[in-house]
C-alpha positions as CSV (number, residue, x, y, z in Angstrom):
1,M,49.8,-90.8,-31.2
2,D,46.5,-89.2,-31.5
3,E,45.2,-90.9,-34.8
4,A,42.4,-88.8,-35.3
5,N,44.7,-85.5,-35.7
6,D,48.2,-87.5,-36.4
7,K,49.7,-85.5,-33.5
8,P,51.1,-86.5,-30.2
9,D,48.7,-86.8,-27.2
10,N,51.4,-84.6,-25.5
11,Q,51.9,-82.0,-28.0
12,P,50.2,-78.7,-27.6
13,E,47.3,-77.3,-30.1
14,G,49.4,-76.0,-32.8
15,G,52.5,-78.6,-32.6
16,P,55.8,-77.1,-32.4
17,N,55.2,-74.2,-34.5
18,I,53.5,-72.7,-31.8
19,V,56.7,-73.0,-29.7
20,A,58.6,-71.4,-32.0
21,T,56.2,-68.4,-32.3
22,R,55.9,-67.7,-28.4
23,R,59.8,-67.8,-28.3
24,R,59.7,-65.3,-31.1
25,V,57.1,-63.4,-29.2
26,L,59.0,-63.3,-26.3
27,M,62.4,-62.4,-27.9
28,L,60.7,-59.6,-29.5
29,G,59.1,-58.3,-26.3
30,A,62.6,-58.1,-25.0
31,V,64.2,-56.4,-27.9
32,T,61.1,-54.0,-27.3
33,A,61.4,-53.2,-23.7
34,S,65.4,-52.6,-24.3
35,A,64.4,-50.2,-27.3
36,I,61.9,-48.5,-24.5
37,V,64.6,-48.2,-21.9
38,S,67.3,-46.5,-24.2
39,V,64.6,-43.9,-25.7
40,R,63.3,-42.9,-22.3
41,P,66.8,-41.1,-21.5
42,A,67.3,-39.5,-25.3
43,L,63.6,-38.0,-24.6
44,A,64.5,-36.8,-21.2
45,Q,67.8,-35.2,-22.7
46,S,65.9,-33.7,-25.7
47,A,63.3,-32.1,-23.7
48,A,66.2,-30.5,-21.7
49,S,68.0,-29.1,-24.6
50,V,64.2,-27.5,-25.6
51,M,64.3,-26.1,-22.2
52,N,67.9,-24.6,-22.7
53,C,67.5,-23.5,-26.5
54,E,67.8,-19.8,-27.1
55,I,65.3,-17.0,-29.5
56,P,67.0,-14.0,-30.0
57,V,64.4,-11.2,-30.0
58,P,64.9,-10.1,-32.4
59,G,67.0,-12.0,-34.6
60,P,69.7,-10.9,-37.1
61,H,66.9,-10.1,-39.7
62,G,65.5,-7.5,-37.5
63,A,68.5,-5.7,-36.2
64,G,68.0,-1.7,-35.7
65,M,64.3,-2.2,-35.6
66,N,61.6,-2.0,-32.8
67,I,58.5,-4.6,-32.0
68,D,55.2,-3.4,-31.9
69,S,52.4,-4.8,-29.9
70,Y,51.3,-7.5,-32.5
71,G,55.0,-8.5,-32.7
72,K,56.0,-7.0,-36.0
73,L,59.1,-5.4,-36.6
74,V,58.6,-1.7,-37.3
75,P,61.1,1.5,-37.8
76,R,62.7,2.5,-34.3
77,D,60.5,5.7,-34.4
78,T,57.3,4.0,-34.3
79,P,54.9,5.4,-31.5
80,G,54.0,2.2,-29.2
81,S,56.9,0.4,-30.1
82,F,59.4,-1.4,-28.1
83,A,63.3,-1.4,-28.7
84,A,64.6,-4.6,-29.9
85,T,67.4,-5.5,-28.2
86,G,68.7,-8.9,-29.3
87,Q,68.4,-10.1,-26.0
88,K,68.2,-13.8,-26.0
89,F,65.5,-15.8,-24.0
90,T,65.7,-19.6,-23.2
91,G,63.0,-22.1,-24.0
92,E,62.2,-22.2,-20.3
93,Q,61.6,-18.3,-20.2
94,V,59.7,-18.4,-23.4
95,K,57.4,-20.9,-22.5
96,A,56.6,-19.5,-18.9
97,A,55.8,-16.3,-20.8
98,L,53.3,-18.4,-23.3
99,R,51.5,-19.0,-19.9
100,G,51.4,-15.4,-18.8
101,R,54.6,-14.9,-17.0
102,S,56.6,-11.8,-18.3
103,L,59.9,-12.7,-20.0
104,P,62.9,-11.4,-17.6
105,G,63.6,-7.8,-17.4
106,T,60.7,-6.6,-19.7
107,S,57.6,-4.9,-18.7
108,Y,54.2,-6.9,-19.1
109,D,53.5,-4.5,-22.5
110,Q,57.2,-5.3,-23.7
111,S,57.0,-9.1,-22.5
112,Q,53.5,-9.3,-24.4
113,A,55.0,-7.8,-27.8
114,Y,58.0,-9.9,-27.6
115,V,56.0,-13.0,-26.8
116,N,53.8,-11.9,-30.3
117,Y,57.1,-11.6,-32.1
118,I,58.2,-14.8,-31.1
119,R,55.0,-16.2,-32.0
120,R,55.2,-15.3,-35.4
121,L,58.8,-16.9,-36.5
122,Q,58.9,-18.6,-39.5
123,G,61.6,-20.9,-40.8
124,G,64.7,-19.7,-41.5
125,Q,64.4,-17.1,-38.9
126,S,66.8,-17.2,-35.6
127,G,64.7,-18.9,-33.1
128,F,62.3,-20.9,-34.9
129,T,63.4,-24.1,-34.4
130,C,63.9,-23.5,-30.6
131,F,60.2,-22.0,-30.4
132,A,58.6,-25.0,-32.9
133,S,60.3,-27.5,-30.2
134,L,58.7,-25.8,-27.6
135,Q,55.2,-26.2,-29.4
136,M,55.9,-29.7,-29.8
137,S,57.2,-30.5,-26.2
138,R,53.5,-29.3,-24.9
């Protein structure tokens, strides 16, 4: 025993408490590592589901209307507007269109109008959750 500190000579600095603390840290590390391993597949699965979600152009709220170049719903007879067929685009197609590609089956100008419509989606409108998820996955 070391009389100056009242502890055995072979005891590490901090005594038995430090050994218990090291064990806790190691156990927490093991728990954290397993949590990370189980979260990664979930993130991959959610990323895949974001790419497969669908956005109708327009949603049910815009049935019978056209879409102008700014993405606004307008009456069918509005000059320069595009027919809104209710076609559904996947998250992957929309993501590509946001990067400059055209949506499938559309002309460049029509695609731009549709993308502008998608950008204007608000909570409660069909396709909004899918579009919001695309924004978060960037």
